N, C-alpha and C positions, 0 to 999 in steps of 0.2 A: 362709518363702519369701512366704507371704501378706502380712505384715509389710511387706515391700519393695515391693509393688505394689498394695495396697488402695487408695492414693490416686491412683495412676495408673488403675486401672481405673473409680475413681468419676468422675474427670474425663472419661475416655472415653465413659462411658455418657451423661453430659451433654451431651459434643459430639454424641452419635449422636440423642439426644434433640431438640437445637437443629436439627440438620439436618432432622430429621421436621417440627420446626415451619414451617422455610422451605419445605420441600416442601408442606405444607399451604396455605400461603398462596398458592402458586402455583396450587394445586388450587381454593381459593375464589377467585382473581382469573380464573380461566378460566371459571367458572361465571357470576361476576358480568358478564363481558363478553363471553361467549357465543363464546369460543376453545376451540375443541374439538383435541385433539392430532391430528396431529404439529405444527401450526401453532406457530410462537414469534412471531410479528408481530401486531401488532393496536394498541389505542390506547396512548397513551404511558404511561398509568398501568399497564397490564397489563405493556408492555415492561420498565417499572422494576423491578416486582416479579421478574419472569422473568429479568431480567439481575442483579439483587442475589442470588438465590438461587445461580444459576449461577457467580457470582464466590466466594460462600462455600463452595460444593461443590468447586471447583477445588483449592482449598487446603487442605481438610481431610485428605486422605490425607498431606500434607506436615506437618500440625500433628500428626498421630498418629505418624508416624515420628519427628519431633524431640521428642516428649514423652517416648516411650518409650526413647528412646535417652538422653537427659539424665536421666530418673528412674532407669534402672538402673546408668548408669555414674557419675553425679555425687550429687545429692540429690534425694531422692523428694519432700520436703515444699517446697521452694523450685520444684521442677519443677512441683509439682501447683498451687501458687498462681500462677505465671505462665501455667500452662493456663487456671485459671478467669478470670484477667484477660483472655486473648486470647479467650475464648469470650463473654466479657461485650463488648468492645469489637467482636466481630463481630455481637452481637444490636443494638448500637446503630447499627453501618455498615448492616445490613439495613433496618432502621427508617428511617434517614436516607435511605437510596437509593430507596426505593420512595414516598416523600413527593413530591407533586406540585411544580411549581416555585414555587408560590404559599406551600407550606408550609417551604420551605427558608429558614429566618430569616437563617441564617449566610449564604447570598449575598447577601441583602437588606442585611445588616448592612455588608458589604464592598463593595457596590455592585457586585457582578458579576452581578445579575439583571437582564439585558437584555430577556429575553422573546423572542418570534419575531421574524424580520426582517421589516419594513414598508418599504412604497416607495409613493411618491405620484405618479402620472402625470395632469397636467391638474387636473381636479377630483376624479378618482377616487383612493381609498386602497385599497391591497392589503395583506395580511398572510400571510405564507409559513407554512401549516400542512399537517401531514399529506403532506408532499411535492409541494404544489402551491400556486399563488397563490389566494388566495379574498379577496373585498372584505370590509368591516367588515360587511356584513350577514351574513357567513357562506356567500354563494354562490360559487361558484367563477367567475371571469372569465377570459377571454383577454387577454392584453396587447394594447393598442390596435394595435400594428404588425403583431401576426398578424393581426387582422381585415381590415387592407387585402388578404390573401391568401386565396383560397379553397383549399381542398385540391388541386383539380385543377391550378391554377396550380403550386401548391407542387410536386407530383409532377413536372410540365412543367420546372419550373426545375431540379430535382435530376437529371432525364435530361439536360438540357443541360450541367450542370457534370460529370455522369459522361462524357460525350463528350469536353468539353474535356480533362478530365484523363486520358483514354486517349490523346487527340491529342498532348499533352505529353508523356506518358511515351514515347510512341513515337518522338516527335521527339529526345527526350533519349538515347534508346538509338542513333539514328542518329549523333547526334553523337559520343556515346562510340565508335563504332565508326570514324568518321572520325579522331578523336583519335587511336587506336591504330594506324591506318594511317600516319598522319603520323609518330608517333614511330618505326615499324618504318623508313620511309623515311630519316628523320635518322638512325637508328642506322647503316643500311647506308652512307648517304653519309659519316658520319664515320668508319667502318671503311676506306673507298677513301682519303680523305684522309690518314690514318694511313700507308696502305702507300705512297700517292705520296710524303710526306714524308721515308719512310726510303730509298726509291730516291734521293732529291735529296740526301741526307746522305751517301751512299757516297763516301769520298775519292777524288780524280781518279788516284792513283798505284796504284791498283787496276787502272786501265783501262790503264795503259802497257805497251806490249809491250816486252818485253826485247830488246836489240839482238842481231843474228844475229853468231854468231861465226864468223870467217874463218879457215879452215886455212891456214896459210903454209908453202908447200914450198920448201925449200932446194933450190937447183939444184947 
């Protein structure tokens, strides 16, 4: 019995050790960037390590199920070899995923490393990083158009727009009600017109009276 599963068991142990290694990398990344559990967001380098570990752990149960089913019902040696190949590819996937954008040579070779979005307004240049626009010096800036309006003016304009929107909704509801009333009137008028037309289409012989019979008495 052990001869039929020893290779599968060895691959399973290697897979568990690999998952433990991925988990340790996440722990080291949390310590390096000061991200305490249960937080899962932080600097891009930490998020790449965390996302790589999650991606690998999500498919690990499926890998184990396929490994043991194929090894028991088909061929143990071939299944173990394919399992080792899968674990090797998962390791390279984890290492490549956690690398920074500067270290992804494959994207640079293909010309897919575009970098963060950039914009230039007048003489100022901005870069979109960490969910906000920043200047080239690293300081966050507000777009020039937003500088023209203070927070108080912005709140006032929002209130005015809400009132106008509410008035438009009420007017729209009123127009819908008028439309429904007109449709009801049109339906009633159409029904009356059909009744009149039916009355006009009655043949005239139905209205003719039959002649009175005269009783002739012989003297």
